C-alpha positions in Angstrom: 37.9 -13.1 -20.6 39.9 -9.6 -20.7 37.7 -7.0 -19.4 37.3 -4.1 -21.9 35.7 -1.9 -19.5 38.2 0.4 -18.3 40.9 2.8 -19.2 44.8 3.1 -17.7 43.4 5.9 -15.5 40.7 3.6 -13.9 43.7 1.0 -13.3 45.9 3.4 -11.7 42.9 4.7 -9.3 42.5 1.1 -8.4 45.7 1.0 -6.9 45.1 4.2 -4.8 42.0 2.4 -3.7 43.3 -0.6 -2.8 46.3 0.9 -0.9 43.7 3.1 0.8 41.3 0.1 1.8 44.4 -2.3 2.8 45.6 0.6 5.4 42.9 2.4 6.4 40.1 -0.1 6.5 41.1 -3.7 6.7 42.9 -3.4 9.9 39.8 -2.2 11.9 37.5 -4.8 10.2 37.0 -6.6 13.8 36.4 -3.6 15.9 33.8 -2.2 13.5 32.0 -5.6 13.5 32.2 -5.9 17.3 30.5 -2.5 17.6 28.4 -2.3 14.9 29.3 0.4 13.0 32.6 2.0 11.4 34.3 5.0 12.8 33.9 8.4 11.4 37.7 8.8 11.1 37.4 6.4 8.3 35.2 8.5 6.4 37.4 11.6 7.0 40.3 9.4 5.6 38.4 8.6 2.4 37.4 12.2 1.9 41.0 13.0 2.5 42.0 10.6 -0.1 39.4 11.8 -2.7 37.5 8.8 -2.5 34.0 10.5 -1.8 31.9 12.6 -4.5 33.9 11.3 -7.6 30.9 13.2 -10.0 30.7 16.3 -7.5 32.2 19.7 -9.1 35.7 20.2 -8.2 34.5 23.5 -6.7 32.5 21.8 -3.8 35.7 19.5 -3.3 34.6 16.5 -5.7 36.8 14.8 -8.2 34.6 16.7 -11.2 34.3 13.3 -13.1 31.3 11.9 -14.0 32.4 8.3 -14.7 30.6 5.7 -13.1 33.8 3.5 -13.8 35.5 4.9 -10.8 32.9 4.1 -8.4 32.9 0.5 -10.0 36.7 0.0 -9.0 36.2 1.3 -5.5 33.4 -1.0 -5.0 35.1 -4.0 -6.5 38.1 -3.0 -4.0 35.9 -3.4 -1.1 34.6 -6.7 -2.1 38.1 -8.0 -2.8 39.2 -6.8 0.9 36.2 -8.2 2.7 34.8 -4.9 3.5 31.1 -4.8 4.0 30.4 -2.3 6.3 31.8 0.7 4.7 29.1 2.6 3.4 30.5 4.5 0.7 28.6 2.9 -2.0 25.6 4.2 -0.7 27.2 7.6 -0.6 28.7 7.6 -3.8 26.5 5.5 -5.9 23.1 6.2 -4.5 23.3 9.4 -2.6 25.6 11.6 -5.2 23.2 11.7 -7.9 20.6 12.9 -6.0 22.5 15.9 -4.3 24.0 16.7 -7.7 21.0 16.6 -10.1 18.6 18.0 -7.6 20.2 20.3 -5.3 20.0 23.9 -6.2 23.2 26.1 -5.7 22.5 27.3 -2.1 21.9 23.7 -0.9 25.2 22.5 -3.0 27.2 24.8 -1.0 25.6 23.8 2.4 26.3 20.0 1.7 28.7 19.1 -1.0 31.7 20.1 0.4 30.9 18.3 3.7 29.8 15.6 1.5 33.4 15.2 -0.1 35.3 15.4 2.9 33.5 12.8 4.8 32.2 15.2 7.5 28.7 14.7 6.2 27.4 10.9 5.9 24.4 10.6 4.1 21.5 8.0 4.1 18.2 7.8 2.1 15.3 6.8 4.2 12.7 4.9 1.8 11.6 1.8 3.5 8.9 1.8 6.4 7.5 -1.0 8.5 4.6 -1.4 6.2 6.2 -0.1 2.9 9.0 -1.5 1.3 9.3 -2.2 -2.5 5.9 -0.5 -2.8 7.2 3.1 -2.4 3.6 4.4 -3.1 2.5 3.0 0.1 4.7 5.0 2.2 2.7 6.8 5.2 5.4 9.2 6.3 4.0 12.9 6.0 5.4 16.4 5.5 2.5 19.2 5.7 3.5 22.7 4.8 3.2 25.3 7.6 4.7 28.3 6.6 8.2 28.4 5.8 8.7 24.5 7.0 7.4 21.3 6.4 6.3 19.4 9.6 7.5 15.7 9.2 6.0 12.5 10.9 6.4 8.9 10.4 8.8 6.3 10.9 11.5 4.5 8.6 13.4 1.5 9.2 16.4 -0.4 7.7 18.2 2.6 6.9 21.7 2.0 6.0 24.0 4.4 7.6 21.2 5.4 10.0 23.3 5.5 12.8 26.0 7.7 11.5 24.2 10.0 8.6 24.2 13.6 9.2 22.0 14.3 6.2 19.2 11.8 5.5 17.0 12.0 2.4 13.4 11.2 3.7 10.9 10.2 1.2 7.6 11.6 2.3 3.9 12.1 1.4 3.4 16.0 0.7 -0.2 15.2 -0.9 -2.2 12.6 0.6 -4.7 12.5 -2.2 -2.2 12.7 -5.3 -1.1 8.9 -5.1 2.8 8.9 -6.3 2.6 12.6 -7.6 2.0 13.4 -3.8 5.6 12.0 -2.9 8.5 14.5 -2.0 12.1 14.4 -1.1 13.2 16.5 2.3 16.7 16.6 3.6 16.8 16.2 7.2 19.8 17.3 9.2 21.3 15.7 12.3 20.2 17.6 15.3 16.7 18.8 13.9 14.2 18.5 17.2 12.1 15.5 16.7 14.3 13.4 14.7 15.3 10.5 16.6 17.2 7.0 15.8 16.0 4.2 17.0 18.4 1.0 17.8 21.3 -0.3 15.6 19.8 -3.2 14.0 21.3 -6.7 14.7 21.4 -8.3 11.0 22.7 -11.6 10.0 25.4 -9.9 8.1 27.1 -6.8 7.1 27.6 -6.5 10.9 29.5 -3.3 10.9 27.2 -1.4 8.4 24.7 0.6 10.7 21.3 0.0 9.6 18.7 2.1 11.9 15.3 2.8 12.7 14.3 6.4 12.1 11.5 8.4 13.6 10.4 11.7 12.6 7.9 13.5 15.3 6.9 17.0 14.5 10.3 17.5 12.7 10.3 21.1 11.2 11.9 20.8 8.0 13.1 24.3 6.3 11.2 24.6 3.1 14.8 25.3 1.8 15.5 21.7 2.3 12.9 20.2 -0.2 15.0 18.4 -2.8 13.9 19.4 -6.2 10.4 19.8 -6.6 7.3 19.2 -4.6 5.3 16.5 -5.7 8.3 14.8 -8.0 9.9 12.5 -5.5 8.4 9.4 -6.9 9.9 10.2 -10.3 13.5 11.2 -9.2 13.2 7.8 -7.3 12.6 6.0 -10.3 15.4 8.0 -12.3 17.8 7.1 -9.7 17.1 3.6 -9.1 18.9 2.2 -11.8 22.4 3.3 -10.8 21.7 1.9 -7.4 20.6 -1.3 -8.9 23.6 -1.6 -11.0 25.8 -0.8 -8.0 24.5 -3.8 -6.2 25.1 -5.9 -9.6 28.6 -4.6 -9.6 29.2 -5.8 -5.9 27.4 -9.2 -6.4 29.6 -10.1 -9.5 32.6 -9.0 -7.5 31.6 -11.3 -4.8 30.7 -14.2 -6.6 34.0 -13.9 -8.4 36.0 -13.4 -5.0 34.5 -16.6 -3.4 34.9 -18.5 -6.6 38.6 -18.0 -6.6 38.8 -18.7 -2.7 37.1 -22.1 -3.5 39.1 -22.7 -6.1 42.6 -22.8 -4.3 40.4 -24.4 -1.4 39.8 -27.3 -3.9 43.4 -27.5 -4.8 44.8 -28.0 -1.0 42.1 -29.7 0.5 42.4 -33.6 0.4 40.1 -36.3 0.7 40.8 -40.0 0.0 44.4 -39.1 -0.7 43.8 -36.6 -3.4 43.0 -32.9 -3.6 38.9 -32.7 -3.6 38.8 -30.6 -7.2 40.3 -34.0 -9.0 36.6 -35.6 -8.2 34.6 -35.5 -11.2 31.7 -34.0 -9.4 33.5 -31.2 -7.7 35.4 -30.2 -10.8 31.8 -29.9 -12.6 30.3 -27.5 -10.0 33.6 -25.5 -10.2 33.3 -25.4 -14.1 29.5 -24.6 -14.1 30.2 -21.7 -11.6 33.2 -20.3 -13.6 30.7 -20.2 -16.6 28.1 -18.6 -15.0 30.3 -16.0 -13.2 32.2 -15.2 -16.5 28.6 -14.6 -17.9 27.5 -12.5 -15.3 30.8 -10.4 -15.2 30.2 -9.8 -19.1 26.7 -8.4 -18.8 27.7 -6.5 -15.6 30.5 -4.8 -17.5 28.0 -3.9 -20.5 25.6 -2.6 -18.2 28.2 -0.2 -16.7 29.4 0.7 -20.0 26.0 1.4 -21.4 25.1 3.8 -18.2 28.6 5.4 -18.7 27.2 6.5 -21.9 24.0 7.3 -20.6 21.9 4.2 -22.1 21.3 2.1 -19.4 17.5 1.8 -19.2 15.2 0.4 -16.2 14.6 -2.6 -17.6 18.1 -3.9 -18.2 19.3 -2.3 -14.7 16.7 -4.7 -13.2 17.9 -7.6 -15.3 21.4 -6.9 -13.8 20.1 -6.2 -10.2 18.1 -9.4 -9.9 20.1 -12.0 -11.7 23.5 -11.0 -10.3 22.3 -11.0 -6.8 20.9 -14.3 -7.5 23.9 -15.8 -9.1 25.8 -14.4 -6.0 23.7 -16.1 -3.7 23.8 -19.3 -5.6 27.3 -19.2 -5.9 28.2 -18.4 -2.4 25.8 -21.2 -1.3 27.7 -23.7 -3.4 31.3 -22.6 -2.5 30.3 -22.9 1.3 29.1 -26.4 0.7 32.6 -27.2 -0.9 34.2 -26.0 2.1 32.5 -28.7 4.3 32.4 -28.0 8.0 35.0 -25.4 7.4 32.6 -23.1 5.2 30.1 -22.9 8.5 33.1 -21.5 10.5 33.1 -17.5 10.5 36.7 -17.1 10.3 36.7 -18.2 7.0 35.7 -15.7 4.1 33.3 -17.8 2.3 31.1 -17.9 5.8 31.4 -14.1 6.1 30.6 -13.8 2.4 27.7 -15.9 2.8 26.1 -13.8 5.7 27.3 -10.4 4.0 25.9 -10.7 0.6 22.5 -12.6 1.4 20.9 -9.1 1.5 21.7 -8.5 -2.1 18.4 -10.1 -3.5 16.4 -8.0 -1.1 17.6 -4.4 -0.8 17.3 -1.9 -3.9 14.0 -4.1 -4.7 13.7 -7.4 -4.2 13.9 -10.1 -7.1 10.4 -10.7 -7.6 10.1 -6.7 -7.9 12.6 -6.8 -10.7 11.2 -9.3 -12.4 7.7 -7.5 -12.4 9.7 -4.6 -13.8 11.0 -6.6 -16.5 7.5 -8.2 -17.2 5.8 -5.1 -17.5 8.5 -3.7 -20.0 7.5 -6.9 -22.3 3.7 -5.6 -22.2 2.3 -7.9 -19.7 
């Protein structure tokens, strides 16, 4: 079905992104996978091309266009090129709204120019060893002491954790206030007591640096409080729908890409004297996946359109996140099976997609949490 989501300017932008990805990212994938991290030069190149901070005001070096469809184009082109480690979706889709909506003028002047140029790479630290989807269970504390907050705690599974220059840390500023005692503090590279653990060894997304972060009596200036004290949980709830939609976008694009690769494989691969796609069982497998992927694409695009209009609610974002990520997992697994032994070889794109996309049903809120959100919205 013809997609109706994009305007001509988005398709023109897609060509710009595709050229950038092909020139600046694709040649370095193997090097970055081996190193476990992308280069800072790639971030600077993205900034120079205007690919960071689409929605940031032009006076800070951003694009000045609050249109999530540009984010979608960039995210889709990364998927199409097999780029899983470049952290621009985190930077553009997840972090940007916090800084744009919550930072005061002084903070914007300090952080946004570097955010847009690629000089300041960002991360958000929610998950802890004992608190993942349950954000109210966090134990990291920030105690006010004069003009500072004294921050103590540990975070884990933090994407961009090694490279990040700015980390939005979710911390408890009032231990007795429940979710009303959670605040957001921006920790900057080099602050005494802020330490990074190892770059975690994951099964996929090898070039996406994912780290443990430690905060030992870190004195964070009160001027680095993002938004109002005690409102952190509300800010997280307000921004999580876009994060979950971003994951749905990547999931839909991955399912489409892998299915296209598999269709070609089934045309070229022969068994018993004919292409394997000629066997009824395999045709039925492909037909089922093609139908599901098409349905997923239409729903995802509708959610994006609603989001651009400011109409996407928490429940539908949760629906998109869990269903598209589970669809992606299912399609990639079935496509790998159709590749036979070749699908198990990491040199084949389907194997890389199998490893890289497995996290989609987990981060951003697990499938189980998404269903809980939806169920509660139904009155149960």
